[in-house]
C-alpha positions in Angstrom: -31.4 -30.6 48.1 -32.2 -31.3 44.5 -30.5 -30.9 41.1 -27.4 -32.5 39.7 -25.1 -29.8 40.9 -26.5 -29.8 44.4 -25.9 -32.2 47.3 -27.9 -35.0 48.8 -28.7 -34.5 52.5 -29.4 -37.0 55.2 -29.0 -37.6 58.9 -27.2 -40.6 60.3 -26.7 -41.8 63.8 -23.1 -42.4 65.0 -22.1 -43.2 68.6 -25.3 -41.7 69.9 -25.0 -38.4 67.9 -26.9 -37.1 64.9 -24.5 -36.7 62.0 -25.7 -34.4 59.2 -24.3 -35.6 55.8 -24.1 -33.6 52.6 -23.0 -35.5 49.5 -22.4 -34.6 45.9 -20.8 -36.6 43.1 -17.4 -35.2 44.1 -17.5 -34.7 47.8 -19.1 -36.1 51.0 -18.9 -34.2 54.3 -20.3 -34.9 57.8 -21.2 -32.4 60.5 -22.2 -32.9 64.2 -24.2 -29.9 65.5 -24.3 -31.3 69.0 -20.5 -31.2 69.2 -19.7 -27.6 68.2 -21.1 -28.2 64.7 -17.7 -29.7 63.9 -17.1 -31.2 60.6 -15.9 -34.8 61.3 -15.3 -35.9 57.7 -14.4 -34.3 54.4 -13.9 -36.9 51.7 -13.1 -36.5 48.0 -15.3 -39.3 46.5 -13.3 -39.3 43.2 -9.9 -40.1 44.8 -11.1 -41.7 48.1 -9.0 -39.3 50.2 -10.3 -38.3 53.7 -8.8 -34.9 54.4 -9.8 -34.5 58.1 -7.7 -36.1 60.9 -8.7 -38.1 63.9 -6.4 -39.4 66.7 -4.8 -42.6 65.6 -7.4 -42.6 62.7 -10.1 -43.7 65.2 -13.1 -41.5 65.4 -14.5 -41.2 68.9 -17.4 -38.8 69.6 -18.2 -37.5 73.1 -19.1 -34.3 74.9 -16.7 -32.1 76.8 -17.2 -29.8 79.8 -17.5 -26.2 78.6 -14.2 -25.3 80.3 -12.3 -28.4 79.1 -8.9 -28.2 77.6 -9.1 -28.7 73.8 -6.6 -31.6 74.0 -9.2 -33.7 75.9 -11.8 -33.3 73.1 -12.5 -35.8 70.3 -10.0 -33.8 68.2 -12.1 -34.8 65.2 -11.9 -32.8 62.0 -12.7 -29.1 61.8 -14.2 -26.8 64.4 -14.7 -23.1 64.9 -12.9 -20.9 67.4 -14.6 -17.8 68.8 -14.0 -15.3 70.4 -10.5 -16.5 71.2 -8.2 -19.5 70.5 -6.0 -19.3 73.6 -7.6 -19.2 77.0 -7.6 -15.7 78.4 -9.5 -13.1 80.4 -11.3 -10.3 78.7 -13.5 -7.6 80.3 -14.0 -9.8 83.4 -14.9 -12.9 81.4 -12.8 -16.1 81.7 -12.6 -17.4 78.1 -11.8 -21.1 77.7 -9.3 -22.9 75.5 -10.2 -22.6 71.8 -13.1 -20.3 72.7 -16.8 -20.8 73.7 -18.3 -22.7 70.8 -16.3 -25.8 69.8 -17.7 -28.0 72.6 -21.2 -26.6 72.9 -24.3 -27.8 71.1 -25.5 -25.6 68.2 -29.1 -25.2 67.1 -30.0 -26.6 63.7 -32.1 -24.0 61.9 -35.1 -25.0 59.9 -35.5 -26.1 57.2 -32.6 -28.4 57.7 -30.9 -29.4 54.4 -32.6 -26.8 52.3 -31.3 -25.5 48.9 -29.4 -22.8 50.9 -27.5 -25.5 52.8 -27.4 -26.6 56.5 -27.6 -23.6 58.9 -26.6 -23.9 62.5 -26.3 -21.2 65.2 -25.2 -20.7 68.8 -25.6 -18.0 71.4 -22.4 -17.6 73.3 -22.7 -18.0 77.1 -20.1 -15.5 78.1 -19.6 -13.1 75.2 -22.6 -11.1 73.7 -22.6 -12.8 70.4 -25.0 -14.9 68.3 -23.0 -16.9 65.7 -24.5 -18.5 62.6 -22.8 -20.7 60.0 -24.4 -22.1 56.8 -22.6 -25.0 55.0 -23.5 -25.6 51.4 -22.0 -28.2 49.0 -21.9 -27.5 45.3 -20.0 -30.0 43.1 -16.5 -30.0 44.6 -16.9 -26.8 46.6 -17.9 -26.6 50.3 -19.1 -23.0 50.9 -19.3 -21.7 54.4 -21.2 -18.5 55.1 -20.8 -16.9 58.5 -22.8 -14.3 60.4 -21.9 -12.8 63.8 -24.3 -10.5 65.7 -23.4 -8.3 68.6 -26.4 -8.5 71.0 -25.3 -5.6 73.2 -24.8 -1.9 72.6 -21.1 -1.9 73.3 -18.5 -2.6 70.6 -16.9 -6.0 71.1 -13.6 -7.3 69.8 -13.4 -10.9 68.7 -11.0 -13.5 67.3 -12.4 -15.9 64.8 -10.5 -18.8 63.2 -11.5 -22.0 61.4 -9.6 -24.9 62.9 -9.3 -27.9 60.5 -7.0 -30.7 61.6 -5.7 -32.2 58.3 -4.2 -35.6 57.5 -0.9 -35.2 55.6 0.3 -37.9 53.2 3.6 -38.4 51.4 3.9 -36.0 48.5 1.7 -33.3 50.0 3.0 -29.8 49.5 1.8 -26.4 50.9 0.8 -23.9 48.2 0.7 -20.3 49.1 0.7 -17.0 47.2 4.2 -15.6 46.8 3.1 -12.6 48.9 2.1 -14.8 51.8 5.2 -17.0 51.6 7.4 -13.9 51.9 5.7 -13.1 55.2 6.8 -16.5 56.4 10.4 -16.3 55.5 12.5 -18.1 58.2 9.9 -20.8 58.8 11.4 -23.4 56.5 9.2 -26.2 57.7 6.4 -24.8 55.7 8.2 -25.7 52.5 7.9 -29.5 53.1 5.0 -29.9 55.5 4.6 -33.6 54.8 8.2 -34.5 55.8 9.7 -31.7 57.8 9.9 -31.7 61.6 9.8 -28.1 63.1 11.9 -27.2 66.1 10.2 -28.6 69.2 8.3 -31.1 67.0 5.4 -28.6 66.7 5.0 -25.0 65.6 2.4 -22.4 64.8 3.1 -19.3 62.7 1.0 -16.4 61.4 1.2 -14.6 58.1 -0.2 -11.0 58.5 -1.4 -9.1 56.8 -2.2 -11.3 53.8 -3.3 -9.6 50.6 -4.4 -12.8 48.8 -6.8 -15.0 50.6 -6.0 -18.6 49.7 -3.8 -21.5 50.7 -3.8 -25.1 49.6 -2.4 -28.6 50.1 -1.7 -30.4 46.9 -0.1 -33.8 46.3 2.6 -34.1 43.7 2.0 -37.9 43.3 -1.8 -38.1 43.2 -4.6 -35.8 42.0 -5.5 -34.7 45.5 -5.8 -31.0 46.4 -7.6 -29.0 49.0 -7.8 -25.2 48.7 -9.0 -22.7 51.3 -10.2 -19.4 49.7 -11.4 -16.3 51.6 -11.6 -12.5 51.4 -8.3 -11.1 52.8 -10.0 -7.8 53.4 -12.4 -9.6 55.9 -9.8 -11.9 57.4 -6.3 -10.6 56.9 -4.3 -13.3 58.7 -3.4 -16.9 58.1 -2.3 -19.3 60.8 -0.4 -22.5 60.0 0.0 -25.3 62.6 2.1 -28.4 62.4 2.7 -31.1 65.0 5.1 -34.0 64.5 4.5 -35.6 67.8 5.3 -32.5 69.8 1.7 -31.8 70.8 0.4 -34.8 72.8 2.1 -37.2 70.4 -0.2 -36.2 67.5 0.7 -35.7 63.8 -1.4 -33.3 61.8 -1.5 -30.0 60.0 -3.9 -27.0 60.0 -4.6 -24.1 57.7 -6.4 -21.5 59.7 -7.8 -18.4 58.0 -8.4 -15.8 60.8 -9.1 -12.2 61.6 -6.2 -11.9 64.1 -2.5 -12.6 64.3 -2.5 -13.9 67.8 -4.4 -16.8 69.5 -5.3 -14.7 72.5 -8.2 -12.2 72.3 -6.7 -10.1 75.1 -3.4 -9.8 73.3 -4.9 -9.3 69.8 -7.4 -6.7 71.0 -4.7 -5.0 73.0 -2.8 -4.4 69.8 -5.9 -3.7 67.7 -5.2 -6.7 65.5 -8.5 -8.5 65.5 -12.1 -7.9 64.5 -14.3 -5.4 66.4 -18.1 -5.5 66.0 -20.1 -2.3 66.8 -23.0 -2.5 69.2 -26.0 -4.3 67.8 -24.1 -4.7 64.5 -23.7 -7.7 62.2 -20.6 -9.0 60.4 -20.6 -11.5 57.6 -17.9 -13.4 55.8 -17.3 -16.5 53.7 -14.9 -19.4 53.3 -14.7 -21.9 50.5 -13.1 -25.3 50.5 -12.4 -26.6 47.0 -11.4 -30.3 46.6 -9.5 -31.2 43.5 -8.3 -29.2 40.6 
């Protein structure tokens, strides 16, 4: 990429994997297409803060079996969940934990690192979908553009969620629109995510339907802020996940824009509370991550 507002692009090798790096004056991010196109690093170069979490702060990259439990994965950074989050059965298909695409290699589409960004795609093995994501970096904004294509003539429900595991630091606070916070009344742990321990030491909640598509982590002691922005008409739910040792001893937080208010495709589709794509149709949506003020 060229131009002062656009990012520099390069490919590095790490632990035997090709890591695609986009870097602007404000932000550096790293993606591994071979491992579910997961984003393994999202760093604010101005403050030095690394936003994405790794177990015990040690990054280990390795491949998983397609039916593996997500807990056995590298647990590195941000991945994509489709067409389910929880394992379930749907229309005779056995869908694995966290969906079909987080532990499969994605194709890098040419030209890699063009002005439009880095595009990767995957054809799902069990569900009749082709999924494409383009990641572009412009100043302090990471812009993710998604496209989902139904390859068959029958309408297909789907659950999509972005799944970023975030590192919390002292002073971090969760910022939400007032309308979203009202939907979460009773879940007091969201008011102090950096210090509160939820019942059972881990919890996930959904706000649905949200009418304002944004949520952020901001630090009251340092100029660190990460905001997720999306179109609530396209993805009307927000999942929030916090573990304080309750899930395999880990400590992290996740902001998960999604099109459903349940992790299971079979449950969400049964209640007509997820996306449905008509036969041979295409759906598109966007998500922006903004670092800093």
